[in-house]
C-alpha positions in Angstrom: 12.0 18.3 -3.7 15.7 18.5 -2.8 17.7 15.5 -1.5 18.7 15.5 2.2 22.4 16.6 2.8 24.4 15.3 5.7 25.6 18.0 8.0 29.0 16.6 9.0 32.3 18.1 10.1 35.6 17.0 8.8 35.8 14.0 11.1 32.4 12.8 10.0 30.4 13.9 13.1 28.0 16.6 13.9 30.1 19.4 15.4 27.5 20.6 17.8 23.9 19.8 18.8 22.9 23.1 17.3 23.6 23.2 13.5 22.9 25.8 10.8 20.0 25.0 8.5 21.7 27.0 5.7 23.4 24.0 4.3 20.0 22.4 3.4 17.6 25.3 2.8 19.8 28.4 2.3 18.4 30.0 5.4 20.3 31.0 8.6 17.8 29.6 11.1 19.4 27.5 13.8 17.8 24.3 15.0 18.3 22.0 17.9 19.0 18.4 16.7 16.9 16.1 18.7 18.8 12.9 19.8 17.1 9.7 18.6 15.0 8.0 21.2 15.6 4.4 22.1 13.1 2.0 20.5 11.0 -0.1 22.8 10.4 -3.5 21.4 7.5 -5.7 22.5 6.6 -9.3 21.8 3.6 -9.8 19.4 1.6 -13.0 19.0 -1.3 -13.4 16.5 -4.1 -15.9 16.2 -7.2 -16.5 14.0 -10.3 -17.5 16.0 -13.9 -18.1 15.5 -16.7 -16.4 17.5 -17.1 -19.4 19.8 -13.4 -19.2 20.8 -13.7 -15.4 21.1 -16.6 -15.5 23.6 -14.8 -18.0 25.8 -11.5 -16.1 25.9 -13.1 -12.7 26.2 -15.1 -14.0 29.2 -11.9 -15.3 30.8 -10.0 -12.1 30.2 -12.7 -9.7 31.3 -12.4 -10.9 34.9 -8.9 -9.5 35.4 -8.2 -7.2 32.4 -9.4 -3.7 31.9 -11.0 -2.1 28.9 -8.6 0.2 27.0 -9.4 3.8 28.0 -9.8 4.8 24.3 -12.6 2.3 23.7 -16.1 3.7 23.3 -19.3 2.7 25.1 -19.4 -0.6 23.2 -15.8 -1.3 24.3 -14.6 -0.9 20.7 -13.2 1.6 18.3 -12.7 1.8 14.6 -9.3 1.8 13.0 -8.5 2.8 9.4 -4.9 2.7 8.1 -3.5 3.7 4.7 -0.4 1.6 4.1 2.5 2.8 1.9 4.9 0.8 -0.1 7.7 1.6 -2.6 7.9 0.9 -6.3 9.3 -2.6 -5.7 6.6 -3.4 -3.1 9.4 -4.1 -0.6 7.1 -4.3 2.5 4.9 -6.8 0.8 7.8 -8.8 -0.6 9.7 -8.9 2.7 6.7 -10.3 4.5 5.9 -12.9 1.8 9.6 -13.8 1.7 9.8 -14.3 5.5 12.4 -11.6 6.0 12.9 -11.4 9.8 13.8 -7.8 10.0 11.4 -5.5 8.2 9.4 -2.3 8.4 6.0 -0.9 7.2 4.7 2.6 6.9 1.1 3.7 7.4 -1.1 6.7 8.1 -3.7 5.8 10.8 -6.9 7.4 11.9 -9.6 6.4 14.5 -13.4 6.3 14.3 -13.2 7.9 10.8 -12.2 11.2 12.3 -9.3 13.5 11.6 -8.7 14.7 15.2 -5.9 12.2 15.7 -3.7 11.4 12.6 -0.5 9.4 12.9 2.1 8.6 10.3 3.7 5.4 11.7 6.6 3.2 11.1 6.1 -0.3 12.4 9.3 -2.3 12.9 9.5 -6.0 13.0 12.5 -7.9 14.5 11.9 -11.6 14.6 9.0 -12.0 17.0 9.3 -8.5 18.4 7.7 -5.3 17.2 8.1 -1.5 17.8 6.3 1.5 16.6 7.4 5.1 16.0 5.0 7.8 14.9 4.6 11.5 14.2 1.3 13.4 14.4 -0.1 15.0 11.3 -2.6 17.7 10.6 -5.4 17.0 8.2 -3.7 19.4 5.7 -0.4 17.6 6.0 -2.0 14.2 5.6 -3.9 15.2 2.5 -0.7 16.6 1.0 1.3 13.5 1.7 -1.3 11.2 0.3 -1.4 13.4 -2.8 2.3 12.9 -3.2 3.7 16.1 -1.5 5.9 15.2 1.5 7.3 18.7 2.0 5.7 19.1 5.4 7.9 16.2 6.6 11.1 18.0 5.8 12.0 18.9 9.4 15.7 18.3 9.8 15.5 18.4 13.6 13.0 15.5 13.6 14.6 12.2 12.8 11.4 10.3 12.0 9.9 13.0 9.9 13.1 13.2 7.8 13.1 9.4 7.4 9.5 9.6 6.1 10.4 12.4 3.8 13.3 10.5 2.4 11.2 7.3 1.9 8.7 9.3 -0.1 11.0 11.6 -2.0 13.9 9.1 -2.5 12.3 5.6 -2.6 9.0 6.8 -4.0 6.9 5.4 -1.2 3.3 5.7 -2.2 -0.2 4.9 -0.8 -1.1 1.3 -1.7 -4.2 0.1 0.2 -6.6 0.9 3.0 -7.0 -1.5 5.9 -10.2 -1.1 7.9 -11.4 -2.9 11.0 -13.0 -2.7 14.4 -10.9 -3.3 17.5 -11.9 -4.5 21.0 -8.9 -3.8 23.3 -8.0 -5.0 26.8 -5.0 -4.0 28.9 -3.1 -5.3 32.0 -0.5 -3.3 33.9 1.7 -6.3 34.8 3.9 -7.0 31.8 2.3 -4.0 30.0 0.0 -6.5 28.3 -2.4 -5.4 25.5 -4.8 -7.9 24.0 -7.0 -7.0 21.1 -9.8 -8.7 19.2 -9.9 -7.3 15.6 -13.1 -7.8 13.7 -14.7 -7.0 10.4 -11.4 -6.7 8.5 -12.0 -4.9 5.2 -10.1 -3.2 2.4 -10.8 -0.1 0.4 -9.5 -1.9 -2.7 -7.9 0.6 -5.1 -9.1 3.7 -3.2 -6.7 5.7 -1.0 -9.4 8.1 0.2 -8.6 7.6 3.8 -11.0 10.2 5.3 -14.1 9.2 3.3 -16.7 7.9 5.7 -18.7 6.5 2.7 -15.7 4.6 1.3 -16.8 1.3 -0.3 -15.0 -1.6 1.3 -15.0 -5.4 1.0 -14.3 -8.1 3.6 -10.9 -9.7 3.4 -11.7 -12.6 5.7 -14.8 -14.5 6.6 -16.9 -12.4 9.0 -17.1 -15.3 11.4 -13.4 -15.0 12.1 -11.5 -12.6 14.4 -7.8 -11.8 14.7 -6.5 -12.0 18.2 -3.3 -10.1 19.0 -1.3 -10.4 22.2 1.4 -7.8 22.9 3.6 -7.5 26.0 6.9 -6.3 27.2 9.2 -8.5 29.3 6.7 -11.2 30.2 3.2 -12.5 29.9 1.6 -13.2 33.3 0.7 -16.8 33.9 -2.9 -16.2 34.5 -3.2 -14.5 31.1 -1.3 -17.4 29.5 -3.8 -19.8 31.1 -6.7 -17.8 29.8 -5.5 -18.0 26.3 -5.2 -21.8 26.3 -8.0 -23.2 24.2 -8.2 -26.3 22.1 -8.1 -25.4 18.4 -6.4 -22.0 19.0 -3.1 -21.9 17.2 -0.6 -19.1 16.6 -0.5 -18.0 13.0 0.9 -15.2 10.8 -1.9 -12.6 10.3 -0.7 -9.6 8.4 -3.7 -7.3 7.7 -1.6 -5.5 5.1 -0.9 -8.6 3.2 -4.5 -9.9 3.4 -5.8 -6.6 2.0 -3.1 -6.4 -0.7 -4.1 -9.8 -2.1 -7.2 -8.1 -3.4 -5.0 -5.8 -5.6 -2.5 -8.5 -6.7 -0.9 -8.0 -10.0 1.6 -10.9 -9.9 1.2 -14.5 -8.8 3.8 -14.2 -6.1 1.6 -11.7 -4.2 -0.8 -14.5 -3.4 1.7 -16.7 -1.5 
């Protein structure tokens, strides 16, 4: 794997939106450099709740929120993510250390199928989050998990190149599988998305993302659910009111951290 070179002119800027690929690969193919897209940040709030609280809030929300179109007949779908971290476990350490600006990387699939595979970068800025993602084929995903990121070396794709550099340069590697069932609701005003995440489990030391028979263990009591509330500029008052419930308190609830605790090698990982 070769390091990425910067294609800069004498003044330190790209001379033209079309650059030669020869400087990187030795070929003469021209490529159009895609301008980076603005990142849309959203507010994210998380809560732990028991099933009694879940039934009350779900009943309130169901009267004016719609089921997400991706939910199946039961109103749910399954999510499995394979989280990556570097040799220094920076993503884990940043979260444990309360770093306000941080990022995580993961490959995510739905309903244990390989029809839709995304390599995602989740960005956290204080209480706001954003997500960038690229689609992968099954062959690409298998190769990346095995340690070969060459399919990500696409100079005209900014995110793919970032992912390539993270793996090739910072030795980003698969760390842990996070597995759960999601019940999602959406509301057009404020672009609100509320999810109830249940049956949170981890694949322990396995990174076999596509294995439907993967052995998993629960990371929190099955009687508890993680409530996530995401929205853009504002959260409508009637949704705020529906979420008001005695005993429901906002908390930090990182699924990645909860699952990594089962693999801890150092005392600081259990903070």
